[in-house]
SERO-4910 file (N, C-alpha, C, O; in steps of 0.05 Angstrom, whole numbers):
BEGIN
 pado doro    nc1    nc2    nc3   cac1   cac2   cac3    cc1    cc2    cc3    oc1    oc2    oc3
  Met    A   -153    -95    262   -136   -112    247   -128   -135    265   -120   -131    288
  Gln    A   -130   -159    255   -123   -182    271    -95   -192    264    -90   -199    241
  Val    A    -77   -192    283    -50   -202    279    -44   -220    303    -57   -217    324
  Gly    A    -25   -237    300    -18   -255    322     12   -258    325     27   -258    306
  Thr    A     20   -260    350     49   -265    356     53   -290    372     75   -297    379
  Val    A     31   -305    377     31   -329    392     15   -350    378     -7   -344    368
  Gly    A     25   -375    377     10   -397    366      8   -397    336     20   -380    323
  Gly    A     -7   -417    326    -12   -418    297     14   -420    281     32   -435    286
  Gly    A     15   -403    260     38   -403    242     62   -388    253     82   -387    239
  Thr    A     60   -378    277     84   -364    288    107   -382    294    129   -373    299
  Gln    A    102   -408    294    123   -428    300    138   -436    274    158   -450    276
  Leu    A    127   -429    251    141   -436    226    167   -419    224    168   -397    234
  Ala    A    186   -431    211    213   -419    210    213   -390    200    224   -372    214
  Ser    A    202   -384    177    203   -357    166    187   -337    182    196   -315    187
  Gln    A    163   -345    191    146   -328    207    160   -322    234    160   -299    243
  Ser    A    171   -342    246    184   -339    272    208   -321    269    213   -304    286
  Ala    A    224   -324    247    247   -306    243    239   -277    240    252   -259    251
  Cys    A    217   -272    225    208   -245    221    198   -233    247    203   -209    253
  Leu    A    183   -248    262    173   -238    288    196   -232    307    196   -212    322
  Asn    A    217   -249    307    241   -245    323    255   -219    314    264   -204    331
  Leu    A    257   -215    288    270   -192    277    257   -166    286    270   -147    293
  Leu    A    230   -167    287    215   -144    297    214   -142    327    206   -121    338
  Gly    A    222   -163    341    221   -163    370    194   -166    382    189   -156    404
  Val    A    176   -179    367    148   -182    377    139   -212    380    116   -217    384
  Lys    A    158   -231    378    150   -259    379    142   -266    408    156   -259    427
  Gly    A    120   -280    410    111   -290    436     94   -269    451     88   -248    441
  Ala    A     87   -277    475     71   -260    492     88   -239    506    111   -245    513
  Asn    A     77   -216    510     91   -195    525     82   -198    554     59   -195    561
  Arg    A    101   -205    572     94   -211    600     86   -186    615     69   -187    633
  Glu    A     98   -163    609     91   -138    624     65   -126    615     50   -115    631
  Ala    A     59   -127    589     35   -115    578     22   -135    559     28   -136    535
  Pro    A      3   -151    569    -10   -171    552    -22   -158    527    -37   -138    529
  Gly    A    -16   -170    505    -26   -160    479     -8   -138    467    -13   -128    445
  Gly    A     13   -130    482     30   -109    472     45   -116    447     48    -99    429
  Asn    A     55   -140    445     69   -149    420     50   -149    396     58   -141    374
  Ala    A     26   -158    400      6   -158    378     -1   -130    370     -3   -124    346
  Arg    A     -3   -111    389     -9    -83    382     14    -71    367     10    -56    347
  Leu    A     39    -77    375     62    -67    361     63    -78    332     69    -63    314
  Leu    A     58   -104    329     58   -116    303     36   -103    285     41    -99    262
  Ala    A     13    -98    297     -8    -85    281      0    -57    272     -7    -49    250
  Arg    A     14    -43    289     24    -16    281     44    -18    258     43     -2    240
  Val    A     62    -38    259     82    -42    238     67    -48    212     74    -37    191
  Val    A     48    -66    213     33    -74    189     18    -50    178     19    -44    154
  Ala    A      4    -35    195    -11    -12    186      7     10    175      0     22    155
  Gly    A     30     14    187     48     34    176     59     26    149     63     43    132
  Ser    A     64      0    146     74     -9    120     53     -6     98     60      2     76
  Val    A     29    -13    105      7    -10     85      3     20     78     -1     27     55
  Leu    A      3     37     98      0     66     94     23     77     76     18     92     57
  Ala    A     47     68     80     70     77     64     66     67     35     72     83     16
  Gly    A     57     43     31     51     33      4     30     48    -10     32     54    -34
  Glu    A      8     55      5    -14     70     -7     -5     99    -15    -12    109    -36
  Leu    A     11    111      3     22    138     -4     40    137    -28     39    155    -45
  Ser    A     56    116    -30     73    113    -54     57    109    -79     63    121   -100
  Leu    A     36     93    -77     19     88   -100      5    114   -109      4    120   -132
  Met    A     -6    129    -89    -20    154    -96     -1    175   -108     -9    190   -126
  Ser    A     24    176    -99     43    195   -110     50    187   -139     54    204   -156
  Ala    A     53    161   -144     59    151   -171     36    157   -190     40    165   -213
  Ile    A     11    154   -180    -12    160   -197    -13    190   -202    -18    198   -225
  Ser    A     -8    207   -182     -9    236   -184     11    246   -204      6    264   -220
  Ala    A     35    235   -203     57    244   -220     55    231   -248     72    238   -266
  Gly    A     37    213   -253     34    200   -279     55    179   -284     58    170   -306
  Gln    A     69    171   -263     90    151   -267     79    122   -267     92    105   -278
  Leu    A     56    118   -255     46     90   -254     39     80   -281     47     57   -288
  Val    A     25     95   -297     17     86   -324     42     84   -341     45     65   -357
  Asn    A     60    103   -339     84    102   -355    101     78   -350    111     65   -368
  Ser    A    104     71   -324    120     47   -318    106     22   -327    120      3   -335
  His    A     80     21   -325     66     -3   -334     69     -5   -365     72    -28   -375
  Met    A     68     17   -378     71     16   -407     99      8   -415    103     -6   -435
  Lys    A    119     17   -400    147     12   -406    154    -18   -401    168    -30   -416
  Tyr    A    143    -29   -379    152    -56   -370    130    -77   -374    133    -99   -364
  Asn    A    109    -71   -389     88    -91   -393     99   -114   -410    119   -112   -424
  Arg    A     85   -136   -408     94   -160   -423     81   -162   -450     87   -180   -466
  Ser    A     63   -145   -455     49   -145   -481     65   -131   -502     79   -111   -497
  Ser    A     63   -141   -526     77   -128   -549     59   -107   -562     68    -92   -579
  Lys    A     34   -106   -553     15    -88   -564     17    -60   -551     17    -59   -526
  Asp    A     19    -39   -566     21    -12   -556     -7     -1   -552    -20      7   -572
  Val    A    -17     -2   -528    -45      7   -523    -48     37   -523    -70     47   -523
  Thr    A    -26     52   -524    -28     81   -524    -38     90   -552    -48    113   -554
  Lys    A    -34     74   -572    -43     82   -599    -70     70   -607    -80     76   -629
  Val    A    -82     55   -589   -108     43   -594   -129     64   -588   -130     75   -566
  Ser    A   -146     70   -607   -167     90   -602   -190     77   -587   -196     53   -591
  Ser    A   -202     92   -570   -225     81   -555   -250     84   -573   -255    105   -584
  Ser    A   -264     62   -574   -288     63   -591   -313     57   -575   -335     57   -586
***
């Protein structure tokens, strides 16, 4: 996974604020690449948590139910027969 804590968009206000919040902005003087490795772990952990949440919602049948409850369509697709 490629992430960056130096250069590029890291100087933009919102990106800089988020990197500062995580404590990974800029280069790590003691361990070169350490901040980027830590940021990659944070990103990977967040993605893993999202995937686990998605899989549990699918397993429990909540994903389809919530989509049916909050969809923007007025058509009830649960009553449409498959042909």
